[in-house]
Structures are given as structure tokens and as C-alpha cells.
C-alpha positions in Angstrom: 133.4 99.1 124.5 133.0 96.0 122.1 129.8 94.9 121.6 128.5 91.7 120.2 125.2 92.5 118.4 122.4 89.9 117.2 120.0 90.7 114.9 122.0 93.1 113.3 120.8 92.5 109.9 117.4 93.4 110.7 115.3 96.7 110.6 115.9 97.8 114.1 119.6 96.1 114.3 120.8 97.9 111.4 120.0 101.3 113.1 121.5 100.3 116.4 124.6 99.1 114.5 124.9 102.6 112.9 124.4 104.3 116.1 127.1 102.0 117.7 129.7 103.1 114.9 128.8 106.6 115.4 129.4 106.4 119.0 132.9 104.8 118.5 131.8 101.2 119.8 133.3 98.4 117.9 130.6 95.7 117.1 130.9 92.0 116.2 127.8 90.7 114.2 126.6 87.3 115.1 125.2 86.2 111.8 123.4 82.6 110.8 125.0 80.8 108.2 123.6 81.9 104.7 122.3 85.1 106.1 123.0 88.0 103.9 125.5 90.1 105.2 125.5 94.1 105.0 128.3 96.5 104.2 130.5 96.5 107.4 130.2 99.9 109.2 133.4 102.1 108.9 134.6 101.7 112.6 135.8 98.4 113.5 133.1 96.0 112.7 133.2 92.3 112.2 131.3 89.3 111.7 131.0 85.8 113.3 128.7 83.1 112.4 126.6 81.5 115.0 122.9 81.0 115.7 121.1 81.5 119.1 119.0 78.4 118.9 122.2 76.3 118.8 124.3 76.6 121.8 127.4 74.9 120.3 127.5 77.5 117.5 127.8 80.1 120.0 131.1 78.9 121.6 133.6 82.0 121.4 131.2 84.6 119.9 131.5 86.6 123.3 135.5 86.4 123.5 136.9 89.9 124.0 133.4 91.3 124.4 132.4 93.7 127.0 128.7 94.1 126.0 125.8 91.9 124.4 123.0 93.6 122.8 120.4 90.9 122.0 117.7 91.7 119.5 116.9 88.3 117.8 113.3 87.6 117.4 110.4 86.5 115.2 107.0 87.5 115.0 105.5 84.4 113.2 106.8 80.9 113.5 107.5 78.6 110.6 109.2 75.0 110.9 111.6 74.8 114.0 111.8 78.6 114.3 109.2 78.8 117.0 108.8 81.5 119.6 109.9 79.2 122.5 113.0 78.2 120.6 114.0 81.7 119.2 113.2 83.8 122.3 113.2 81.7 125.1 116.0 79.0 124.6 117.7 81.4 122.3 118.3 84.0 125.0 119.1 81.2 127.6 122.0 80.2 125.4 123.3 83.6 124.8 123.2 84.4 128.3 125.3 81.2 129.2 127.8 82.2 126.5 128.1 85.7 128.1 128.5 84.0 131.4 131.3 81.5 130.1 133.3 84.5 128.7 133.0 86.9 131.7 130.8 89.6 130.1 129.2 91.8 132.5 126.7 93.8 130.3 123.6 92.5 128.6 121.0 94.4 126.8 117.7 92.6 126.0 115.2 93.5 123.5 111.8 92.7 125.1 108.2 93.6 123.5 105.9 96.1 125.3 102.9 93.8 126.7 105.5 91.2 127.7 104.3 90.2 131.4 103.4 87.1 133.3 100.5 85.0 132.2 100.2 87.1 128.9 97.4 86.0 126.5 99.8 85.7 123.6 102.4 82.8 123.1 104.8 85.5 121.6 104.5 87.6 124.9 104.9 84.6 126.9 108.0 83.4 125.5 109.4 86.9 125.8 108.4 87.0 129.2 110.6 83.8 129.7 113.4 85.3 127.9 113.4 88.3 130.2 113.2 86.1 133.3 116.6 84.6 132.3 118.3 87.7 131.7 117.1 88.9 135.2 118.4 85.8 136.9 121.4 85.6 135.1 123.6 87.8 137.7 124.7 90.1 134.5 124.4 94.0 134.6 121.2 93.8 132.3 119.1 96.3 130.8 115.4 95.5 129.0 113.8 97.3 126.6 110.1 97.1 125.9 109.3 99.1 122.3 105.7 99.5 121.3 105.2 99.3 117.5 108.6 100.5 115.7 108.3 102.4 112.8 110.9 103.8 110.0 112.0 103.6 106.5 112.8 99.8 106.4 109.6 98.8 108.6 107.3 95.9 108.0 104.3 97.7 109.5 103.9 101.2 107.7 105.2 99.8 104.6 102.8 97.2 104.5 99.8 99.4 104.9 101.4 101.5 102.0 102.1 98.8 99.7 98.2 97.8 100.5 97.0 101.3 99.9 99.2 101.4 96.5 97.4 97.8 95.2 93.6 98.2 96.7 91.0 100.7 97.2 89.9 98.9 100.6 92.4 98.6 103.4 91.5 95.7 105.6 91.4 96.4 109.5 92.1 93.6 111.9 92.0 93.3 115.5 90.1 95.7 118.0 89.8 99.1 116.5 89.8 100.8 119.9 92.8 99.2 120.9 95.6 102.0 121.7 99.3 101.7 120.5 102.2 104.2 121.0 104.3 103.9 117.4 108.0 104.8 118.4 110.6 105.9 115.7 113.5 103.6 115.3 116.0 106.4 116.0 114.6 106.7 119.4 114.7 103.0 120.2 118.5 102.9 118.7 119.3 105.9 120.5 118.0 104.3 124.0 120.1 101.1 123.3 123.5 102.8 122.7 123.0 105.4 125.6 122.5 102.8 128.2 125.7 101.3 127.7 127.5 103.7 129.7 124.6 104.6 132.0 124.9 103.0 135.1 121.6 103.8 136.5 120.0 101.7 133.4 121.4 98.7 135.1 118.9 96.0 136.5 116.2 98.1 134.8 113.4 97.4 132.5 112.1 100.5 130.2 109.1 101.0 128.2 109.9 102.7 124.8 106.9 104.5 123.5 106.0 107.5 121.1 104.5 110.4 122.4 100.7 109.3 121.0 98.2 106.9 122.0 96.8 106.1 118.8 94.3 103.2 117.4 95.1 101.2 114.2 92.6 102.7 112.1 94.1 106.4 113.0 97.4 105.2 112.1 96.2 104.0 108.8 94.2 107.6 108.2 97.6 109.0 108.9 99.5 106.9 106.5 96.7 107.5 103.8 97.4 111.2 104.6 101.0 111.0 104.3 100.6 109.3 100.9 98.1 111.8 99.7 95.5 108.7 99.2 92.0 108.4 100.0 90.9 104.7 100.7 88.2 102.8 102.3 88.8 100.9 105.7 87.0 97.9 105.9 86.8 96.3 109.8 87.4 92.3 109.2 85.3 90.2 111.7 87.2 88.8 114.3 86.2 85.1 113.1 87.1 85.9 109.5 90.5 87.2 110.5 91.0 84.1 112.6 90.3 81.8 109.7 92.5 83.8 107.4 95.3 83.7 109.9 94.8 79.8 110.5 95.0 79.2 106.6 98.2 81.4 106.4 100.1 79.6 109.2 99.2 76.4 107.1 100.1 77.5 103.6 103.2 79.5 104.0 105.4 77.4 106.1 104.3 74.4 104.2 104.3 75.6 100.3 106.7 78.6 100.7 109.1 77.6 103.6 108.2 81.1 105.2 106.7 82.6 108.1 103.0 83.7 107.4 102.6 87.4 107.2 99.6 87.0 109.8 99.1 84.7 112.7 96.4 84.0 115.2 98.8 85.0 117.7 99.3 88.5 116.3 95.4 88.7 116.3 95.4 88.2 120.2 97.8 90.9 120.4 95.8 93.4 118.2 93.1 93.0 120.7 94.8 94.6 123.8 96.4 98.3 124.2 100.1 98.3 123.6 100.9 101.5 125.4 103.4 102.0 128.5 105.1 104.3 130.4 107.6 106.6 128.2 109.0 109.0 130.6 111.7 107.0 132.7 113.5 106.2 129.4 112.8 109.7 128.0 114.5 111.6 131.0 117.1 109.0 131.6 118.5 108.8 128.1 117.2 112.2 126.6 115.2 110.7 123.9 113.4 112.8 121.4 110.2 111.6 119.5 108.5 113.0 116.4 104.7 112.7 116.5 103.7 109.5 114.3 102.4 111.5 111.1 105.7 113.8 111.4 108.1 110.5 111.3 106.3 108.7 108.5 107.2 111.0 105.5 109.3 108.1 103.9 106.1 106.5 102.6 106.4 109.2 99.9 109.5 110.4 100.1 109.6 113.2 102.2 112.2 112.1 104.6 
């Protein structure tokens, strides 16, 4: 089954591309102009230039494709890369190209917490993207992962770097909010195993790890994995919002980059990020390490 993969140069995309290759699925990567390319996987991989936010650039991207796996997403906005343009319009553009080319199967990366009337714009745009997939007439599957971790992640490694450089680890958001961190390998397995699973068509699945854990508790486990001790400092909400607003202004203006923290993320950190893991676990045979077992990479254990 030949797959068009968007977002294949990212953290999760690289894992899915690897597992697609292992399962014998040829992959066509959709990459933006100027985006660095990884070495092509051994089994029948190719690259095609295109940008999901530019409908004209997608013409022909789905020719000869049986399945689309759509992963492209952003967590912070910068310039014209907005949640609405990337998540909502980008998904609509790709769905239209899949329909034009006669592709039947479409697998969409959502996010746990996505719902109608969500508080954050990130979740609102993700919901609108899901709606365009659900209304497309394609044989779709939508996955909504909780926080994804792995050797190349932006979460555990961010805190690991803070721990290396500072005696104090800042904690933002609701310290009682619960997460179900999920290993990137399990996420990759769900996407790849869904391709030939007829029972996954027309369904939406949560992808969650085995533990419901708070952010302070996750930091404690990262500290334990690194063999370090640090003071955790809860940042007041108003201070965090001021910091995020400042970063939203400075990073796009001066560095032409998305900020590492934004006010929309703070909204999401105020609410639980948990779901129903069993349907996906049972259908796709997913196995999950506990969070502490899965983060040995922060000190070279795995």
C-alpha cells in the first residue's frame, strides 16, 4: 500500500515513516521547499515538494497513492503559519487533493482534548480539521494522542535541558492537571496497523499511555531518570501569561521563529489531557511502557 506522508520530517513522522518501511509500505514524503530531507528509508521512499497551506502546490501529490497519513501541525504560530491556516485549511486542501486523485483511505493526526467549543485556538483548529475529514466521504481514521515522548521529543528533552542548566525548574499551568504521556513507538504502531484494519475506518481513537500523571510528577520522574535534584517553582498564572505574550511578540519579530511558549499552550495546560486508551490498545495490540521506563534516553539508558 503506497502512502503519502505529510510531516514525515518531524519527531512523530520519522517514527511512522520507519514503521511504514518495516511493514513494507512504500512512502511518498510531502516536503516543503527548503525543508531539510532525511536519508531515504531503504524500501521505496520518495520525496515530493508541496505545502499543505498552498492548494496549488499539492496538485499530483496523491497520484498513485492508496492512503494518506496527515501529520502536519504546529504548536505555536509565527507569521503566516497560523493554527487556522495550517491545521484547518491545510487539512481541507489535502482532503481535496485526495478526493481528486481517487484516494480512499485517510489517516489524520488529531490531538487529545480536541472537541467542539474548546477553550484553546489550537484545539478549535484541530476540531475544524477533523470535521473536514469526517465530512469528506473518505475511509478515515483519526488518532488523538496525549503528550508524545521519545528520544527526539520537544517535551522531556526541554525539561532535561532546563535541569542541566538551572537549579530551578519552572512549572506552568494547573499543577493538578492530568496527562497520559504516550511513547512515540506506540503512536507509530497505531498509525501503521490501522492501514489494513477495516474496523478502524470511520473511527476516532485516543492514544494514551498507562498512567494519569501531573506535570510536576513527570518532572520528578525526569529528575529521577537523570539522577538530579532540583527545586520546582510554580509560576503564577499572570506571570506565565506575561512571559508568553512577550515571547509571542519577540520570537516571530526578531528571530522569525515560533515562540517556545504561548498563551494558547497555557490554556491547554490548565485542563486534563486524558482519554480512553482501551479501544486503540485492543484493536491495534498496543503495548505501552510506563513513563519512567520510557524516558531512559535522557541519560543514555535507552
